[in-house]
N, C-alpha and C positions, 0 to 999 in steps of 0.2 A: 326836610332837606330833599329836593328832587334832583334824581342823577340822570345826566344828560350824555348819551352816548353820540360821538361824530364818526362817521364812517367815511368820510372824506375830508380835505383841508377846507373848513368853511370861514369865511373871511372874519376877522377878528372884530369888526365893527358891529356885526351882527351879535357875536357870541358874548361880548362884553354886555349885552342887555340881560344875560343870565347872570343876576347879582350873585355876588360871592356868598351873600348870607341865606341865600335860599338855593342855590344851585351847585352842583359839583359836576364837572364836565371833564370827559376823558375819551380818547378814542379806543382805548380797550376797558370795556367796563361790564361788570356782571350785574344783572337785574336793573337796567335802566328803565326809567319811567317814561323817557321819550328819546327818539332817534331823530338826528339831524343828518340829510345825506344829499349828495348831490347827483351822481352817476352810479355809485357802487351797487352791484347786482344784488338783491336781496332775496331773490326767489328760493335760493336754497337754504336760505338762513334760519335757523330757528328762534321763534318769536317767544322770549321769556314770559311767562305769565305777569311780570311786573310791568310789562310794556301798554302804555295808555295811548301813544300818539307816535306818529312818524311825520316829520316835515320834510318835504323836498323842495331843496332851494333851487327851483326853476320850475317850468310849467309843465313838463312831461313826467309820467309815472310809470312808464312801460318797466323800469327797474324795481318796481315794487309789487308784490303779490297782494294786490288789492282785495281780492276776493277772501282770501284766507285772513288778511287783516279784519275784513269786515265780521266774519266769523268769530274772530276773538274780541271783537268790540275795541279793536284799536282804530283810531281816528287817524286817516291819511290826509295830509295837508299838501297843497302846493302852493305856489307863488304866482299866479297869473297877473301879468302885466309889469311885474318887476323887472324883467329884461326885455320888455316890449322896444324900447327907444334902440337898444342895441341891435335887435333883430331888424327893426325897421331901416336902420341907417344901412345894414348889409344888404338887405333887398334892393336898396335904391343903387348901391354899388353894383349889385348883381345885374341890374336893367343896363347900367352904363357899361360893364364888362362885356354884355353881351351884345351890345349896340356898336361899340366902337373898336372891337379887336384889339383891346387894350393888353390883355394877358399874353396873346401869341407875339404882339409886335414887341413887348419888352423882351420875350425869350428871344426873337430873330435878333434885336439891337445886341443882345450880349455874344451872338457868333461873329460879330465884326470886330471883337476883341483881338488886337494884335496887327489890323490894318492901318493903324497909325493915322497919319495925316490924311488918308483916303476916306475915314470915317465920315466926316460930314457930308461928302458928295453921295457916298453910299447910302446914307441916313436918307437925303431929300430924293435919292432914285428909288429906294425901297418902300417909302413910306405909302405910295400909290397902291401897295397890296393890302394895307390895313385901314382902308377908308371905311367910313361905317354912317351911322344915322343918328340923328339926334333923337331925344325922349319926348321932347316937347312937341306937343300936337298928336301924339301917338295915343292909342287907346290901350288902358291898364283894366284888365278884369281881375277882381279879387274874389277869390272863393273864401268866405268867413271874414266876418266883421267883429271879430272879439278885439281885445285889447291892441294886438298887433295889427290887425286887419284895417283897422281904424287909423292908426298912425301912419301906416303905409298909404292909405287912401287919401288922407289929408296932407301929407308930404308931396305925393306926387301931383295932387291937384295944385298945389301952390308951386310945382315946377312946370305948370301949364300942361299938364297931360289930360286927356279926357279920360275920366275914372267912372268906372261902373263897379257895382258891388252886388254880391249875392250872399245873403245870409237868411234863411227863412225863421231863425232862432235868434236873431240879434237882440240883446238885451235893451231895455229901456235906457239904461247907464251909457251903453256904447252907442246908442243912437243919439243921445244928447251930444256927445263928443263929435259925432261925425259932421264933415263940412256940409253945408246945405248944399253945394255944386257938385256933391258926388251922387251920381245917379244910381237907382235902384233897378235891377234887372228881375224880372217876375219870374223868368226860370233859367235853369244852367244852360240852355241851349241859346237863348237869347242873349247870355252874358258872353259866351265864348264865340258867337258867330263872326263878331267884327273886332276881335281883340288882337292887338299887335303883342300884347304880353299878358301872361296870365300866372297869377301869385296865389298858390294855394297855402291857406293859413287857417287849417281846422286840425283839430287832434286827431291822432290815428286811433281808430275804433275798428271793431270787426266791421262796422258799416262803412266806413271811409276808407279801410284798407284798399288801395289799387285804384282810388277814386279818378285819377287819372289814368286813363286807358285807351284802347283803340276806338271806344265809343264815343268817348269824351273828346278825344283828339279828332275825331271825324267831324265833329262839330266846329273846329275851329278852322280860320281861313290859313292858306298855305304860307309858311315863313313864320308862323307864330313862334315865340320865345316863351319858355316854361321856366317858373322861378319856383323851387320847392326849398324853404327854409323851415317847414314845419316838422316833418318827419320823412323818412326814406321811402317807408313802406305805402306813403300816399299814392306814390307813381309805380305803375307796373314797368319793371324793367324790361321787359320782352318787347312790349307795345312802343315804349318811348325809343327803343333801340330801332325798332323798324320806321318809326317816324322821323328820327334822325337821318338814316340812311336815305329815305326816299326823298328829303327835304321839306316835308310836310311840316315839322318842327325845325326851325333853323338852329335853335341854340337851347340847351337845358341846362340850367345853372341850378346847382344843388349844393345844400350845405351838409348832406349826408351820403356821400360816394360810398359805394362798396367796390371790390374789384372789378365786377362785371360793369360798373358804371364807368370806372376809370378807363376802360379799353374801349368805351364808345367814342365815335368822332363827334366833334362840334358839342362838347361838354365842357363847362366851366366847373370844375370840382373844387368845392371850397372845403377844408378839412374841418367843419363843425364848429365855426368860429362865433356863431349868431350870438351867444350870450357869454361870449369871453371877452368881456371888457372888465375892466376894474369896477366900473360903476355898477353895472349889471351884477356881478358877483357881490358886491356890498349890497345893492338892494334887495337881491334875494336872498340874503342870509338875515338881513334885518326883518324883512316880511315873516320868514320861516319862524324864526325866534320869536316874535311879537305873537303870532298864531299859538305856538307850542305854550308860551306863558299865560294867553288868555284862556287857553284849554285847561292846564294842569292848575291854574290859581283860581279861576272863576268857572270853569266848566262851558265856556263860550266857545262856538264853533264858527269858525269864519273861512272859506276857502278850502273846504274838505271836499275831495273827490269821491268819497263813500258815505258820508254823513250829512244831513240837513244842515243848512245854516241856522243858527240859534243863537240869539243874545238875549240875555236879561240882566239889567243892574242888580247887584246884590244888595239885601236889606241888612247885611253885618252878622245876619245869623248863620246858622248851618245852611248847607245847599246839598241837595240829593240830586245825582244825576243817573238817569236810567236810560238804556236802549234797548229796544226790544223789537220783535217781528211787527211789521205794520198790519195788525190783524183786528178784528172786532173786539171790544172788551177789555183790551189792555189797560186802558186808563183807570177803568173800574176795578179792575183786580189790583192794581198798584195801589190807587187810593184807599181802598179797603183794607190792604195791609198795612198802610200807614194808619189808618184810624185805629185798627186793632192794636197798634203800639202806643196810642193815646196821642199821637202826633198830628198837630193841627197846621195845614198848609196856609201859608201865609201868601204867596204867589206861585203861578205855575205857568210853564209854556211847554207847549206840545208840538213838535214839527216833524214832517216826515218827508223822506226822500225814497221813491219806489218802494222797497220791501222793509225799508228800515225807519222806525221813529224813535225820537229822542226826545227826553224830557228834563227839563229843569226845575227844580221844585224847590222853594225856600220855605222854611218853616219857622214857626214861632217856638218860643220855649227854650229848654235845654237841648244841647246836641244829642242825637240819636246814638246809641251804643253801635260800635262796628259789626255786631250779629246782625243788624239790620240788613246789611249787605247779603249776607246769606238767605235770610228769609225773602227778599226780593228777588233773588237768583232762582228761588226755588219756583217761581211762578213760570210756568211752561209758555216761553216765548221772550222771556228777558234774558239776554246774553251778556248784559252788562251793567253794573250799579257801582256807584262810587259816592263817598259822603265828604263834603268839602267841611270841615269844622269851623265853626265862629271865628270870626276876625279877632 
């Protein structure tokens, strides 16, 4: 019986995939095998030795101590693409909000309460203050063509916008999904120079923090509108404030406002609604649960942020899972240790990601004893070992 701890309310459609005969689920649980989380902060949380996996029901993993998890052999999953459609729709709404003066006009209309029969005439007279522009024919620059960026690009192109994308690391899968009418920019400067709208859709990392700053803003044309539905730290607050005050940026739409941003003029501040749809929460929960089950029951890893992708069909016998530092002679030491125990390898998969290597080993014959785990962990550089017994 696997133990699953939930740190937030997780959609029931996902949780029901943890079958009752194999899984126990609770919000408060000692020694869980896995944790499913949304936004709960885990950086100060003590990680029990039983913990094998953490699944974030969402794309960002800033609330999870990735490095500490990796050191302890804990696989961290996220759910890229599960909330992509919800974010895409809000980005499209953000472009319309920034173009048509919709939000301030609604607030102004409310000030007419109490004017009675005068309201229709006042509405007609005042609407001239909220004239805007259409998005059709305008140029949208998209930084990052992952699952969300591709959906935004295709939707904007369908709305007859001129769409240009920039992503030096676009995957083959996402490239296949991208509309053939979306243009490719060869550099960030060529992307930004003619854009009416700029949408940033990349993960926040030490390399991308403050990606939109005075230097990148300088590349843009006057009056540009910037859309940030990825992470707040991708845009430098000081630089965007100066650009808004000067008119270089005519509107900043963000799903990640802080107090400083809320005080800026010409900002459309949305309270982190990007993935807050019923469908998105369900999709994220289902994907997170399926990934945890696939790992706990089969040892397969898909959509991990700290371990390599590794999938192999089981042969019905025992399966050995090993994580180690990605250094020379590790596979040789591991196979030698198995050979010394009289274990015959039927199939083996070795994958690596940066400094981490992960091995899936199916064996013939009787299941090994659990003491094998201790022997594998005695190898310098091996930091996780687990046995899945025969089905």
